[in-house]
C-alpha positions in Angstrom: -19.3 1.2 19.4 -16.1 -0.3 18.3 -13.0 0.6 16.4 -11.9 3.3 14.1 -13.6 4.6 10.9 -11.1 6.0 8.3 -12.3 7.9 5.3 -10.6 9.3 2.2 -11.8 10.9 -1.0 -12.1 9.7 -4.6 -9.9 11.4 -7.2 -10.9 14.8 -8.4 -10.1 17.3 -11.0 -7.6 16.0 -13.5 -6.1 13.5 -11.0 -6.4 9.7 -11.5 -5.3 9.1 -7.9 -6.1 10.5 -4.5 -3.6 9.8 -1.8 -6.3 9.9 0.9 -8.3 7.2 -1.0 -5.1 5.1 -1.0 -4.8 5.4 2.7 -8.5 4.7 3.3 -8.4 1.6 1.2 -5.1 0.4 2.8 -6.7 0.8 6.3 -10.0 -0.8 5.4 -11.9 2.5 5.3 -14.5 4.2 3.2 -14.0 6.4 0.1 -16.2 9.5 0.0 -17.3 11.3 -3.1 -15.8 14.7 -4.0 -19.3 16.3 -4.1 -20.9 19.0 -2.0 -24.2 17.3 -2.5 -23.2 13.7 -1.7 -20.3 13.7 0.7 -22.3 14.4 3.9 -24.7 11.6 3.2 -21.9 9.1 2.4 -20.2 10.1 5.7 -23.4 9.7 7.7 -24.0 6.3 6.2 -20.5 5.2 6.9 -20.8 6.3 10.6 -24.1 4.4 11.0 -22.6 1.2 9.5 -19.3 1.3 11.4 -20.6 2.8 14.8 -16.9 3.7 15.6 -15.2 5.1 18.7 -12.9 7.2 16.5 -13.4 8.8 13.1 -10.4 10.0 11.1 -11.1 11.7 7.8 -8.1 12.0 5.4 -7.9 14.4 2.5 -5.3 15.2 -0.1 -3.7 18.6 -0.2 -0.7 20.4 -1.9 1.4 20.3 1.2 4.9 19.0 2.1 3.8 17.4 5.4 1.0 15.5 7.1 -1.2 18.2 8.4 -3.4 17.4 11.4 -6.2 19.9 11.4 -7.4 21.8 14.5 -10.6 23.5 13.3 -13.4 23.0 10.8 -15.0 26.2 9.7 -18.7 26.7 8.9 -17.9 28.1 5.4 -17.2 26.7 2.0 -14.8 28.9 0.2 -13.1 27.4 -2.8 -13.1 28.3 -6.4 -12.5 24.6 -7.3 -15.3 22.6 -8.8 -16.3 19.3 -7.1 -16.7 16.2 -9.3 -20.3 17.3 -10.0 -19.1 20.7 -11.4 -20.3 22.6 -8.3 -18.5 25.5 -6.7 -19.6 26.6 -3.2 -18.8 29.6 -1.1 -21.6 29.6 1.5 -22.2 28.6 5.1 -22.3 24.9 5.5 -24.9 25.0 8.3 -26.6 28.4 8.8 -27.7 27.2 12.3 -24.4 25.7 13.2 -21.4 27.2 15.2 -18.7 29.2 13.4 -16.3 26.4 13.9 -15.7 23.0 15.5 -12.5 21.9 17.2 -11.0 18.5 16.4 -11.4 16.0 19.3 -8.3 14.0 18.2 -5.1 14.5 20.1 -3.6 16.8 17.5 -0.3 17.6 19.1 0.3 14.0 20.2 -0.3 12.8 16.6 2.1 15.3 15.2 4.7 14.3 17.8 4.2 10.6 17.0 4.6 11.1 13.3 7.8 13.2 13.8 9.2 10.5 16.1 9.1 8.3 13.1 10.8 10.9 10.9 7.5 11.6 9.0 7.1 15.3 8.1 4.1 16.5 10.2 2.5 19.7 11.4 -0.6 20.9 13.2 -2.7 23.1 10.9 -5.3 25.7 11.9 -8.0 24.9 9.4 -8.9 22.4 6.7 -9.3 25.0 4.0 -12.4 25.8 2.0 -13.1 22.8 -0.2 -14.7 19.4 0.5 -12.1 18.5 3.2 -13.3 21.3 5.4 -17.0 20.5 4.6 -16.6 16.9 5.6 -14.7 17.8 8.7 -17.4 20.3 9.7 -20.2 17.8 9.0 -18.3 15.1 10.9 -18.0 17.2 14.0 -21.6 18.1 13.9 -22.6 14.5 13.6 -20.4 13.6 16.5 -22.3 16.0 18.8 -25.0 13.3 18.8 -22.5 10.5 19.5 -21.1 11.1 23.0 -17.8 9.4 23.4 -16.9 9.3 19.8 -13.9 11.4 18.8 -12.9 12.6 15.4 -11.0 14.9 13.2 -9.3 15.5 9.9 -5.8 15.0 8.5 -4.5 16.3 5.2 -1.9 14.2 3.4 0.5 15.3 0.6 -0.2 14.3 -2.9 3.4 13.3 -3.7 4.5 11.3 -0.6 5.4 7.7 -1.3 2.5 5.3 -0.7 4.3 3.2 1.9 5.1 6.3 3.9 1.5 7.6 3.6 0.1 4.2 4.8 2.6 4.2 7.7 1.5 7.7 8.7 -2.1 6.6 8.5 -1.4 3.7 10.8 0.3 6.1 13.3 -2.6 8.5 13.2 -5.0 5.7 13.8 -3.0 4.2 16.6 -2.4 7.5 18.4 -6.1 8.5 18.0 -7.5 5.2 19.1 -5.3 4.9 22.2 -7.2 7.1 24.5 -10.6 6.1 23.2 -10.0 2.3 23.5 -8.1 2.3 26.8 
């Protein structure tokens, strides 16, 4: 294993840009489809290719601050359509746990971002759309990869790109520090 895998999402809905895609591309990461049917396979493939020590999934949200997520819930629950026109409000894995906890240092990441005057907060859950699904699937996959840590970070849709990329770099650095030391 080596390094950090960063993911983001392609644009969805009426948007031409997804800020999480911009971060992933700037940091040499992978862009996942906004699709209930395809996102998990794309994440699985990216994990197998990268064989990382740390996985950080980024997603765009209508928020004012960088939100480092604490829990992924075993439930889709959004009225928004994915890019394939699908709406889901079902369990993600009927045999899985109710929730997974992030294994990233959530509070330390938030503190490091705030130290750089970047608005940041810890968030309880990643919502009910594809962000939560990818986070939940990620943490399930990491159960079979001892020593690999991972989690999810939401980024605002209207923060300047330079600040988003800097925030991504901080999240990566703080997340990788314990895993690579």
